[in-house]
TIRO-2110 file (N, C-alpha, C; in Angstrom, 1 decimal):
// TIRO-2110
154.5, 96.7, 94.1, N, 1, A
154.8, 98.0, 94.7, CA, 1, A
156.1, 98.0, 95.5, C, 1, A
156.9, 99.0, 95.3, N, 2, A
158.2, 99.1, 96.0, CA, 2, A
158.1, 99.6, 97.4, C, 2, A
159.0, 99.2, 98.3, N, 3, A
159.1, 99.8, 99.6, CA, 3, A
160.1, 100.9, 99.6, C, 3, A
159.8, 102.0, 100.4, N, 4, A
160.8, 103.1, 100.5, CA, 4, A
161.3, 103.1, 101.9, C, 4, A
162.6, 102.9, 102.1, N, 5, A
163.3, 103.0, 103.4, CA, 5, A
164.2, 104.2, 103.4, C, 5, A
164.0, 105.0, 104.5, N, 6, A
164.8, 106.2, 104.8, CA, 6, A
165.9, 105.8, 105.7, C, 6, A
167.2, 106.0, 105.3, N, 7, A
168.3, 105.7, 106.1, CA, 7, A
168.9, 107.1, 106.6, C, 7, A
168.9, 107.3, 107.9, N, 8, A
169.2, 108.7, 108.3, CA, 8, A
169.9, 108.7, 109.7, C, 8, A
170.9, 109.6, 109.8, N, 9, A
171.5, 109.8, 111.1, CA, 9, A
170.8, 111.0, 111.8, C, 9, A
170.5, 110.9, 113.1, N, 10, A
169.8, 111.9, 113.8, CA, 10, A
170.3, 112.1, 115.2, C, 10, A
170.1, 113.2, 115.8, N, 11, A
170.4, 113.4, 117.2, CA, 11, A
169.2, 113.1, 118.0, C, 11, A
169.3, 113.2, 119.3, N, 12, A
168.2, 112.9, 120.2, CA, 12, A
167.1, 113.9, 120.0, C, 12, A
167.4, 115.2, 119.6, N, 13, A
166.4, 116.2, 119.4, CA, 13, A
166.0, 116.2, 117.9, C, 13, A
166.3, 115.2, 117.1, N, 14, A
165.8, 115.1, 115.8, CA, 14, A
166.6, 115.8, 114.7, C, 14, A
167.7, 116.4, 115.0, N, 15, A
168.5, 117.1, 114.0, CA, 15, A
169.1, 116.2, 113.0, C, 15, A
169.0, 116.4, 111.7, N, 16, A
169.6, 115.6, 110.7, CA, 16, A
170.5, 116.4, 109.8, C, 16, A
170.7, 117.6, 110.1, N, 17, A
171.5, 118.5, 109.2, CA, 17, A
173.0, 118.3, 109.4, C, 17, A
173.6, 118.1, 108.3, N, 18, A
175.1, 118.1, 108.2, CA, 18, A
175.8, 117.2, 109.2, C, 18, A
175.4, 115.9, 109.2, N, 19, A
176.1, 115.0, 110.1, CA, 19, A
177.5, 114.7, 109.7, C, 19, A
177.9, 114.7, 108.4, N, 20, A
179.1, 114.2, 107.9, CA, 20, A
180.3, 115.2, 108.0, C, 20, A
180.1, 116.5, 107.9, N, 21, A
181.2, 117.4, 108.0, CA, 21, A
180.7, 118.9, 108.1, C, 21, A
181.7, 119.7, 108.5, N, 22, A
181.3, 121.1, 108.8, CA, 22, A
180.7, 121.9, 107.6, C, 22, A
181.1, 121.5, 106.4, N, 23, A
180.7, 122.2, 105.2, CA, 23, A
179.6, 121.5, 104.4, C, 23, A
179.1, 120.4, 105.0, N, 24, A
178.1, 119.6, 104.3, CA, 24, A
176.8, 120.3, 104.0, C, 24, A
176.3, 121.0, 105.0, N, 25, A
175.0, 121.7, 104.9, CA, 25, A
175.0, 122.9, 105.9, C, 25, A
175.6, 124.0, 105.6, N, 26, A
175.6, 125.1, 106.5, CA, 26, A
174.4, 126.1, 106.5, C, 26, A
173.4, 125.7, 105.8, N, 27, A
172.2, 126.5, 105.7, CA, 27, A
171.7, 127.0, 107.0, C, 27, A
171.2, 128.2, 107.0, N, 28, A
170.6, 128.9, 108.2, CA, 28, A
171.7, 129.1, 109.3, C, 28, A
172.9, 129.1, 108.9, N, 29, A
174.0, 129.4, 109.8, CA, 29, A
174.3, 128.2, 110.8, C, 29, A
174.0, 127.0, 110.3, N, 30, A
174.2, 125.8, 111.2, CA, 30, A
175.7, 125.7, 111.4, C, 30, A
176.1, 125.6, 112.7, N, 31, A
177.5, 125.5, 113.1, CA, 31, A
178.0, 124.2, 113.7, C, 31, A
177.1, 123.2, 113.6, N, 32, A
177.5, 121.9, 114.3, CA, 32, A
177.8, 120.8, 113.3, C, 32, A
178.1, 121.2, 112.0, N, 33, A
178.4, 120.2, 111.0, CA, 33, A
179.5, 119.2, 111.4, C, 33, A
179.2, 117.9, 111.1, N, 34, A
180.2, 116.9, 111.4, CA, 34, A
179.9, 116.2, 112.7, C, 34, A
178.8, 116.4, 113.3, N, 35, A
178.5, 115.9, 114.7, CA, 35, A
178.5, 114.4, 114.8, C, 35, A
178.2, 113.7, 113.6, N, 36, A
178.1, 112.3, 113.7, CA, 36, A
179.5, 111.6, 113.7, C, 36, A
180.5, 112.2, 113.1, N, 37, A
181.8, 111.6, 112.9, CA, 37, A
182.4, 111.0, 114.2, C, 37, A
182.4, 111.6, 115.3, N, 38, A
183.1, 111.1, 116.5, CA, 38, A
182.4, 109.8, 117.0, C, 38, A
181.3, 109.5, 116.5, N, 39, A
180.5, 108.3, 117.0, CA, 39, A
180.7, 107.0, 116.2, C, 39, A
181.4, 107.2, 115.1, N, 40, A
181.5, 106.0, 114.2, CA, 40, A
182.4, 104.9, 114.8, C, 40, A
182.0, 103.7, 114.8, N, 41, A
182.8, 102.6, 115.3, CA, 41, A
182.7, 101.4, 114.5, C, 41, A
183.3, 100.3, 114.9, N, 42, A
183.3, 99.0, 114.1, CA, 42, A
181.9, 98.4, 113.9, C, 42, A
181.0, 98.6, 114.9, N, 43, A
179.7, 98.1, 114.8, CA, 43, A
178.9, 98.8, 113.7, C, 43, A
179.1, 100.1, 113.6, N, 44, A
178.4, 100.8, 112.5, CA, 44, A
179.0, 100.4, 111.1, C, 44, A
180.3, 100.2, 111.1, N, 45, A
181.0, 99.7, 109.9, CA, 45, A
180.5, 98.3, 109.5, C, 45, A
180.3, 97.4, 110.4, N, 46, A
179.8, 96.1, 110.1, CA, 46, A
178.4, 96.1, 109.6, C, 46, A
177.6, 97.0, 110.2, N, 47, A
176.2, 97.1, 109.7, CA, 47, A
176.1, 97.7, 108.3, C, 47, A
177.0, 98.7, 108.1, N, 48, A
177.0, 99.3, 106.7, CA, 48, A
177.5, 98.2, 105.7, C, 48, A
178.4, 97.4, 106.1, N, 49, A
178.9, 96.3, 105.2, CA, 49, A
177.8, 95.3, 104.9, C, 49, A
177.0, 95.0, 105.9, N, 50, A
175.9, 94.0, 105.7, CA, 50, A
174.8, 94.6, 104.8, C, 50, A
174.6, 95.9, 105.0, N, 51, A
173.5, 96.5, 104.3, CA, 51, A
173.8, 96.7, 102.8, C, 51, A
175.0, 96.6, 102.4, N, 52, A
175.4, 96.8, 101.0, CA, 52, A
174.8, 95.7, 100.2, C, 52, A
174.6, 94.5, 100.7, N, 53, A
174.1, 93.4, 100.0, CA, 53, A
172.6, 93.5, 99.7, C, 53, A
171.9, 94.3, 100.5, N, 54, A
170.5, 94.4, 100.4, CA, 54, A
170.0, 95.7, 99.7, C, 54, A
170.9, 96.5, 99.2, N, 55, A
170.5, 97.7, 98.6, CA, 55, A
169.9, 97.4, 97.2, C, 55, A
168.7, 97.9, 97.0, N, 56, A
168.0, 97.6, 95.7, CA, 56, A
168.3, 98.8, 94.8, C, 56, A
167.6, 99.8, 94.9, N, 57, A
167.8, 101.1, 94.1, CA, 57, A
167.9, 102.2, 95.1, C, 57, A
168.6, 103.3, 94.7, N, 58, A
168.8, 104.4, 95.6, CA, 58, A
168.0, 105.6, 95.1, C, 58, A
167.3, 106.3, 96.1, N, 59, A
166.5, 107.5, 95.8, CA, 59, A
167.2, 108.7, 96.5, C, 59, A
167.5, 109.7, 95.7, N, 60, A
168.2, 110.8, 96.2, CA, 60, A
167.6, 112.2, 95.7, C, 60, A
167.8, 113.2, 96.6, N, 61, A
167.5, 114.5, 96.2, CA, 61, A
168.7, 115.1, 95.4, C, 61, A
168.6, 116.3, 94.8, N, 62, A
169.6, 116.9, 94.0, CA, 62, A
170.9, 117.1, 94.9, C, 62, A
170.7, 117.7, 96.0, N, 63, A
171.9, 118.2, 96.8, CA, 63, A
172.7, 117.0, 97.2, C, 63, A
172.1, 115.9, 97.7, N, 64, A
172.9, 114.7, 98.1, CA, 64, A
173.4, 114.0, 96.9, C, 64, A
172.7, 113.9, 95.8, N, 65, A
173.2, 113.3, 94.5, CA, 65, A
174.5, 114.0, 94.1, C, 65, A
174.5, 115.3, 94.1, N, 66, A
175.7, 116.0, 93.6, CA, 66, A
176.8, 115.9, 94.6, C, 66, A
176.5, 115.8, 95.9, N, 67, A
177.6, 115.6, 96.9, CA, 67, A
178.2, 114.2, 96.7, C, 67, A
177.4, 113.2, 96.6, N, 68, A
177.9, 111.9, 96.4, CA, 68, A
178.7, 111.7, 95.1, C, 68, A
178.2, 112.3, 94.0, N, 69, A
178.8, 112.2, 92.7, CA, 69, A
180.2, 112.9, 92.7, C, 69, A
180.3, 113.9, 93.5, N, 70, A
181.6, 114.6, 93.6, CA, 70, A
182.7, 113.8, 94.2, C, 70, A
182.4, 112.8, 94.9, N, 71, A
183.4, 112.0, 95.6, CA, 71, A
183.5, 110.5, 95.1, C, 71, A
182.4, 109.8, 95.1, N, 72, A
182.5, 108.4, 95.0, CA, 72, A
182.9, 107.8, 93.7, C, 72, A
182.5, 108.4, 92.6, N, 73, A
182.9, 107.7, 91.3, CA, 73, A
184.4, 107.7, 91.1, C, 73, A
185.2, 108.6, 91.7, N, 74, A
186.6, 108.6, 91.6, CA, 74, A
187.3, 108.5, 93.0, C, 74, A
186.6, 107.8, 93.9, N, 75, A
187.2, 107.6, 95.3, CA, 75, A
188.6, 107.1, 95.2, C, 75, A
189.6, 107.6, 96.0, N, 76, A
191.0, 107.1, 95.8, CA, 76, A
191.2, 105.7, 96.1, C, 76, A
190.4, 105.1, 97.0, N, 77, A
190.5, 103.7, 97.3, CA, 77, A
189.2, 103.0, 97.0, C, 77, A
188.9, 102.5, 95.8, N, 78, A
187.6, 101.9, 95.5, CA, 78, A
187.4, 100.7, 96.5, C, 78, A
186.2, 100.6, 97.0, N, 79, A
185.8, 99.5, 97.9, CA, 79, A
184.4, 99.0, 97.5, C, 79, A
183.9, 98.2, 98.4, N, 80, A
182.5, 97.6, 98.1, CA, 80, A
181.5, 98.7, 98.1, C, 80, A
181.6, 99.7, 99.0, N, 81, A
180.6, 100.8, 99.0, CA, 81, A
180.6, 101.6, 97.7, C, 81, A
181.9, 101.8, 97.2, N, 82, A
182.0, 102.6, 96.0, CA, 82, A
181.3, 101.8, 94.9, C, 82, A
181.5, 100.5, 94.8, N, 83, A
180.9, 99.7, 93.8, CA, 83, A
179.3, 99.7, 93.9, C, 83, A
178.8, 99.7, 95.1, N, 84, A
177.4, 99.7, 95.3, CA, 84, A
176.8, 101.0, 94.8, C, 84, A
177.4, 102.1, 95.2, N, 85, A
176.9, 103.4, 94.7, CA, 85, A
177.0, 103.6, 93.2, C, 85, A
178.1, 103.1, 92.6, N, 86, A
178.3, 103.2, 91.2, CA, 86, A
177.3, 102.3, 90.4, C, 86, A
177.2, 101.1, 90.9, N, 87, A
176.4, 100.1, 90.1, CA, 87, A
174.9, 100.1, 90.4, C, 87, A
174.5, 100.6, 91.5, N, 88, A
173.1, 100.6, 91.8, CA, 88, A
172.3, 101.6, 91.0, C, 88, A
171.1, 101.3, 90.7, N, 89, A
170.2, 102.3, 90.0, CA, 89, A
169.9, 103.4, 90.9, C, 89, A
170.2, 104.6, 90.4, N, 90, A
170.0, 105.8, 91.2, CA, 90, A
168.9, 106.7, 90.6, C, 90, A
167.8, 107.0, 91.4, N, 91, A
166.8, 107.9, 91.0, CA, 91, A
166.9, 109.2, 91.7, C, 91, A
166.9, 110.3, 90.9, N, 92, A
167.2, 111.6, 91.5, CA, 92, A
166.0, 112.5, 91.2, C, 92, A
165.4, 113.0, 92.3, N, 93, A
164.2, 113.9, 92.3, CA, 93, A
164.8, 115.3, 92.2, C, 93, A
164.5, 116.0, 91.1, N, 94, A
165.0, 117.3, 91.0, CA, 94, A
164.2, 118.1, 89.9, C, 94, A
164.0, 119.4, 90.2, N, 95, A
163.3, 120.2, 89.2, CA, 95, A
164.3, 121.1, 88.4, C, 95, A
165.6, 121.0, 88.8, N, 96, A
166.7, 121.8, 88.2, CA, 96, A
167.7, 121.1, 87.4, C, 96, A
167.9, 119.8, 87.6, N, 97, A
168.8, 119.0, 86.8, CA, 97, A
168.1, 118.6, 85.5, C, 97, A
168.9, 118.2, 84.6, N, 98, A
168.4, 117.7, 83.3, CA, 98, A
169.2, 116.5, 82.8, C, 98, A
168.5, 115.7, 82.0, N, 99, A
169.2, 114.5, 81.4, CA, 99, A
170.2, 115.0, 80.3, C, 99, A
171.3, 114.2, 80.1, N, 100, A
171.6, 113.0, 80.9, CA, 100, A
172.4, 113.4, 82.2, C, 100, A
172.1, 112.7, 83.2, N, 101, A
172.8, 112.9, 84.5, CA, 101, A
174.2, 112.3, 84.4, C, 101, A
175.2, 113.0, 85.1, N, 102, A
176.6, 112.6, 84.9, CA, 102, A
177.0, 111.3, 85.5, C, 102, A
176.3, 110.8, 86.5, N, 103, A
176.8, 109.6, 87.1, CA, 103, A
176.1, 108.4, 86.5, C, 103, A
176.8, 107.3, 86.3, N, 104, A
176.3, 106.1, 85.6, CA, 104, A
175.1, 105.6, 86.4, C, 104, A
174.2, 104.9, 85.7, N, 105, A
173.0, 104.3, 86.3, CA, 105, A
172.1, 105.3, 87.1, C, 105, A
172.0, 106.5, 86.6, N, 106, A
171.2, 107.6, 87.2, CA, 106, A
170.0, 107.9, 86.3, C, 106, A
168.9, 108.1, 86.9, N, 107, A
167.7, 108.4, 86.2, CA, 107, A
167.0, 109.6, 86.9, C, 107, A
166.6, 110.6, 86.1, N, 108, A
166.0, 111.8, 86.6, CA, 108, A
164.5, 111.6, 86.8, C, 108, A
164.1, 112.0, 88.0, N, 109, A
162.6, 112.1, 88.3, CA, 109, A
162.2, 113.5, 88.2, C, 109, A
161.8, 114.0, 87.1, N, 110, A
161.6, 115.4, 86.9, CA, 110, A
160.2, 115.8, 87.4, C, 110, A
160.0, 117.1, 87.6, N, 111, A
158.6, 117.6, 88.1, CA, 111, A
158.5, 117.5, 89.6, C, 111, A
157.3, 117.5, 90.0, N, 112, A
157.1, 117.5, 91.5, CA, 112, A
157.5, 116.1, 92.1, C, 112, A
158.3, 116.2, 93.1, N, 113, A
158.9, 115.0, 93.7, CA, 113, A
157.9, 114.1, 94.2, C, 113, A
156.9, 114.6, 94.9, N, 114, A
155.9, 113.7, 95.5, CA, 114, A
155.2, 112.8, 94.4, C, 114, A
154.8, 113.5, 93.4, N, 115, A
154.1, 112.7, 92.3, CA, 115, A
155.1, 111.7, 91.6, C, 115, A
156.3, 112.2, 91.4, N, 116, A
157.3, 111.3, 90.7, CA, 116, A
157.6, 110.1, 91.5, C, 116, A
157.9, 110.3, 92.8, N, 117, A
158.2, 109.2, 93.7, CA, 117, A
157.0, 108.3, 93.9, C, 117, A
155.8, 108.8, 94.0, N, 118, A
154.7, 108.0, 94.2, CA, 118, A
154.5, 107.1, 93.0, C, 118, A
154.7, 107.6, 91.8, N, 119, A
154.6, 106.8, 90.6, CA, 119, A
155.6, 105.7, 90.5, C, 119, A
156.9, 106.1, 90.9, N, 120, A
158.0, 105.1, 90.9, CA, 120, A
157.7, 104.0, 92.0, C, 120, A
157.2, 104.4, 93.1, N, 121, A
156.9, 103.4, 94.2, CA, 121, A
155.8, 102.4, 93.7, C, 121, A
154.9, 102.9, 92.9, N, 122, A
153.8, 102.0, 92.5, CA, 122, A
154.2, 101.0, 91.4, C, 122, A
155.4, 101.2, 90.8, N, 123, A
155.9, 100.3, 89.8, CA, 123, A
156.5, 99.1, 90.4, C, 123, A
156.6, 98.0, 89.6, N, 124, A
157.4, 96.9, 90.0, CA, 124, A
158.8, 97.2, 89.9, C, 124, A
159.6, 96.6, 90.8, N, 125, A
161.1, 96.8, 90.8, CA, 125, A
161.7, 96.7, 92.2, C, 125, A
163.0, 96.9, 92.3, N, 126, A
163.6, 96.7, 93.6, CA, 126, A
163.2, 97.8, 94.5, C, 126, A
163.2, 97.5, 95.8, N, 127, A
162.9, 98.5, 96.8, CA, 127, A
163.9, 99.7, 96.8, C, 127, A
163.4, 100.8, 97.3, N, 128, A
164.2, 102.1, 97.3, CA, 128, A
164.7, 102.5, 98.6, C, 128, A
166.0, 102.8, 98.6, N, 129, A
166.6, 103.3, 99.9, CA, 129, A
167.0, 104.8, 99.7, C, 129, A
166.6, 105.6, 100.6, N, 130, A
166.9, 107.1, 100.6, CA, 130, A
168.1, 107.3, 101.5, C, 130, A
169.2, 107.8, 100.9, N, 131, A
170.4, 108.2, 101.6, CA, 131, A
170.4, 109.7, 101.8, C, 131, A
170.5, 110.1, 103.1, N, 132, A
170.5, 111.6, 103.3, CA, 132, A
169.3, 112.2, 102.7, C, 132, A
169.5, 113.3, 101.8, N, 133, A
168.5, 113.9, 101.1, CA, 133, A
167.4, 114.4, 102.0, C, 133, A
167.8, 115.3, 102.9, N, 134, A
166.9, 115.8, 103.9, CA, 134, A
165.6, 116.4, 103.4, C, 134, A
165.8, 117.3, 102.4, N, 135, A
164.6, 118.0, 101.8, CA, 135, A
163.7, 117.0, 101.1, C, 135, A
164.2, 116.1, 100.4, N, 136, A
163.4, 115.1, 99.7, CA, 136, A
162.6, 114.2, 100.8, C, 136, A
163.3, 113.9, 101.8, N, 137, A
162.7, 113.1, 102.9, CA, 137, A
161.5, 113.9, 103.5, C, 137, A
161.6, 115.2, 103.6, N, 138, A
160.5, 116.0, 104.1, CA, 138, A
159.3, 115.9, 103.2, C, 138, A
159.5, 115.9, 101.9, N, 139, A
158.4, 115.7, 100.9, CA, 139, A
157.8, 114.3, 101.1, C, 139, A
158.6, 113.3, 101.2, N, 140, A
158.1, 111.9, 101.4, CA, 140, A
157.3, 111.8, 102.7, C, 140, A
157.8, 112.4, 103.7, N, 141, A
157.0, 112.3, 105.0, CA, 141, A
155.7, 113.0, 104.9, C, 141, A
155.7, 114.2, 104.3, N, 142, A
154.4, 115.0, 104.2, CA, 142, A
153.4, 114.2, 103.3, C, 142, A
153.9, 113.4, 102.4, N, 143, A
153.0, 112.7, 101.5, CA, 143, A
152.8, 111.2, 101.9, C, 143, A
153.3, 110.9, 103.1, N, 144, A
153.1, 109.6, 103.7, CA, 144, A
153.6, 108.4, 102.8, C, 144, A
154.8, 108.6, 102.2, N, 145, A
155.3, 107.6, 101.3, CA, 145, A
156.4, 106.7, 101.9, C, 145, A
156.8, 106.9, 103.2, N, 146, A
157.9, 106.2, 103.8, CA, 146, A
157.3, 104.9, 104.4, C, 146, A
157.9, 103.8, 104.1, N, 147, A
157.5, 102.5, 104.7, CA, 147, A
158.4, 102.1, 105.8, C, 147, A
159.6, 102.5, 105.9, N, 148, A
160.6, 102.1, 106.9, CA, 148, A
161.6, 103.2, 107.1, C, 148, A
162.0, 103.3, 108.4, N, 149, A
163.1, 104.2, 108.8, CA, 149, A
164.2, 103.3, 109.4, C, 149, A
165.4, 103.5, 109.0, N, 150, A
166.6, 103.0, 109.7, CA, 150, A
167.3, 104.2, 110.2, C, 150, A
167.2, 104.5, 111.5, N, 151, A
167.7, 105.7, 112.2, CA, 151, A
168.9, 105.4, 113.0, C, 151, A
170.0, 106.1, 112.8, N, 152, A
171.1, 106.0, 113.7, CA, 152, A
171.0, 107.2, 114.6, C, 152, A
170.5, 106.9, 115.8, N, 153, A
170.2, 107.9, 116.8, CA, 153, A
171.4, 108.1, 117.7, C, 153, A
171.9, 109.3, 117.6, N, 154, A
173.2, 109.7, 118.3, CA, 154, A
172.9, 110.3, 119.6, C, 154, A
173.6, 110.0, 120.7, N, 155, A
173.4, 110.5, 122.0, CA, 155, A
173.8, 111.9, 122.3, C, 155, A
173.3, 112.8, 121.5, N, 156, A
173.6, 114.2, 121.8, CA, 156, A
172.4, 115.1, 121.4, C, 156, A
172.3, 116.3, 122.0, N, 157, A
171.3, 117.3, 121.7, CA, 157, A
172.0, 118.5, 121.2, C, 157, A
171.6, 119.0, 120.0, N, 158, A
172.2, 120.2, 119.4, CA, 158, A
171.4, 121.4, 119.6, C, 158, A
170.1, 121.3, 119.8, N, 159, A
169.3, 122.5, 120.1, CA, 159, A
168.9, 123.3, 118.9, C, 159, A
169.5, 123.1, 117.7, N, 160, A
169.2, 123.8, 116.5, CA, 160, A
169.5, 123.0, 115.3, C, 160, A
169.0, 123.3, 114.2, N, 161, A
169.3, 122.6, 112.9, CA, 161, A
168.0, 122.0, 112.4, C, 161, A
168.1, 121.6, 111.1, N, 162, A
166.9, 121.0, 110.4, CA, 162, A
166.6, 119.6, 111.0, C, 162, A
165.3, 119.4, 111.2, N, 163, A
164.9, 118.2, 111.9, CA, 163, A
164.2, 117.2, 110.9, C, 163, A
164.2, 115.9, 111.4, N, 164, A
163.6, 114.9, 110.5, CA, 164, A
162.1, 115.1, 110.5, C, 164, A
161.5, 115.2, 111.6, N, 165, A
160.0, 115.4, 111.6, CA, 165, A
159.7, 116.8, 112.0, C, 165, A
159.0, 117.5, 111.1, N, 166, A
158.6, 118.9, 111.4, CA, 166, A
157.1, 118.9, 111.5, C, 166, A
156.6, 120.0, 112.0, N, 167, A
155.2, 120.2, 112.3, CA, 167, A
154.4, 120.1, 111.0, C, 167, A
153.2, 119.5, 111.1, N, 168, A
152.3, 119.5, 109.9, CA, 168, A
152.3, 118.2, 109.1, C, 168, A
153.1, 117.2, 109.5, N, 169, A
153.1, 116.0, 108.8, CA, 169, A
152.0, 115.1, 109.2, C, 169, A
151.7, 114.0, 108.4, N, 170, A
150.6, 113.1, 108.8, CA, 170, A
151.0, 112.2, 109.9, C, 170, A
150.0, 111.8, 110.7, N, 171, A
150.3, 110.8, 111.7, CA, 171, A
150.5, 109.4, 111.1, C, 171, A
151.4, 108.6, 111.7, N, 172, A
151.7, 107.3, 111.2, CA, 172, A
152.2, 106.4, 112.4, C, 172, A
151.9, 105.1, 112.3, N, 173, A
152.3, 104.2, 113.3, CA, 173, A
153.4, 103.2, 112.7, C, 173, A
154.5, 103.1, 113.5, N, 174, A
155.5, 102.1, 113.1, CA, 174, A
155.8, 101.2, 114.2, C, 174, A
156.4, 100.0, 113.9, N, 175, A
156.8, 99.1, 114.9, CA, 175, A
158.3, 98.9, 114.8, C, 175, A
158.9, 98.7, 116.0, N, 176, A
160.4, 98.5, 116.1, CA, 176, A
160.7, 97.1, 115.6, C, 176, A
161.4, 97.0, 114.4, N, 177, A
161.7, 95.7, 113.8, CA, 177, A
163.1, 95.2, 114.2, C, 177, A
164.0, 96.1, 114.6, N, 178, A
165.3, 95.7, 114.9, CA, 178, A
166.0, 96.8, 115.6, C, 178, A
167.0, 96.5, 116.5, N, 179, A
167.8, 97.6, 117.1, CA, 179, A
169.2, 97.0, 117.5, C, 179, A
170.2, 97.9, 117.3, N, 180, A
171.5, 97.5, 117.7, CA, 180, A
172.1, 98.8, 118.3, C, 180, A
172.9, 98.5, 119.4, N, 181, A
173.6, 99.6, 120.1, CA, 181, A
175.1, 99.5, 119.8, C, 181, A
175.7, 100.6, 119.4, N, 182, A
177.1, 100.7, 119.1, CA, 182, A
177.9, 100.9, 120.4, C, 182, A
179.2, 100.8, 120.3, N, 183, A
180.1, 101.0, 121.4, CA, 183, A
180.1, 102.5, 121.8, C, 183, A
179.7, 103.4, 121.0, N, 184, A
179.7, 104.8, 121.3, CA, 184, A
178.3, 105.3, 121.7, C, 184, A
177.4, 104.4, 121.9, N, 185, A
176.1, 104.8, 122.4, CA, 185, A
175.1, 105.1, 121.3, C, 185, A
175.4, 104.9, 120.0, N, 186, A
174.4, 105.2, 119.0, CA, 186, A
173.4, 104.0, 118.9, C, 186, A
172.2, 104.3, 118.9, N, 187, A
171.1, 103.3, 118.7, CA, 187, A
170.7, 103.3, 117.2, C, 187, A
171.0, 102.1, 116.6, N, 188, A
170.5, 101.9, 115.2, CA, 188, A
169.2, 101.2, 115.2, C, 188, A
168.1, 101.9, 115.0, N, 189, A
166.8, 101.3, 115.1, CA, 189, A
166.1, 101.3, 113.8, C, 189, A
165.5, 100.2, 113.5, N, 190, A
164.7, 100.0, 112.3, CA, 190, A
163.2, 100.0, 112.6, C, 190, A
162.5, 100.9, 112.1, N, 191, A
161.1, 101.1, 112.3, CA, 191, A
160.3, 100.8, 111.0, C, 191, A
159.4, 99.9, 111.1, N, 192, A
158.6, 99.5, 109.9, CA, 192, A
157.1, 99.9, 110.0, C, 192, A
156.5, 100.3, 108.9, N, 193, A
155.1, 100.7, 109.0, CA, 193, A
154.3, 99.6, 109.6, C, 193, A
153.5, 100.0, 110.6, N, 194, A
152.6, 99.0, 111.3, CA, 194, A
151.5, 98.6, 110.4, C, 194, A
151.0, 97.4, 110.6, N, 195, A
149.9, 96.9, 109.9, CA, 195, A
148.6, 97.7, 110.3, C, 195, A
147.7, 97.8, 109.4, N, 196, A
146.5, 98.6, 109.7, CA, 196, A
145.8, 98.1, 111.0, C, 196, A
145.5, 99.0, 111.9, N, 197, A
144.9, 98.7, 113.1, CA, 197, A
145.8, 98.4, 114.3, C, 197, A
147.1, 98.2, 114.0, N, 198, A
148.1, 97.9, 115.0, CA, 198, A
148.5, 99.2, 115.7, C, 198, A
148.4, 99.1, 117.0, N, 199, A
148.8, 100.3, 117.9, CA, 199, A
147.8, 101.4, 117.9, C, 199, A
146.7, 101.2, 117.3, N, 200, A
145.7, 102.3, 117.4, CA, 200, A
144.3, 101.7, 117.6, C, 200, A
END
């Protein structure tokens, strides 16, 4: 069985919407896009570089898949991250896309995302890392499919925006497996699913 890790930037009040830029995800009139950019530092860069070697396969929702595909395959300065995104197996959960997908090493998970991802998780193969894909993550949370969170917790409160954990999800217990603090005050925390009976 594969492990599913969600890699996500979040604010102190749990907002995950549009961290990368003002036009990334303006739904619901969100006006704070790009809030994560001022906090990037060399520590985050080093951790990103280290994580490239451990990426198994990538799990994406349609919105994030199309956003990544629009830039990375033809990035002006190819680097190791470009190579990882291009060469890694990418699974895309979508009810609107169709095969063949335009980016190399991409496989469509058609139908209901929860069922498709649960089936994929049960198979043998490399672990799955979810990048962004806020709506897909909501589906994974509701269906209790996440084994690990790597959260970049930024020291700011926005007061509005789409959040990582919404009302109505199942209860779950995690343990803090690792933490690093950046020079800009971002806490990069790794939380892993607790063993049965732990903490409860």
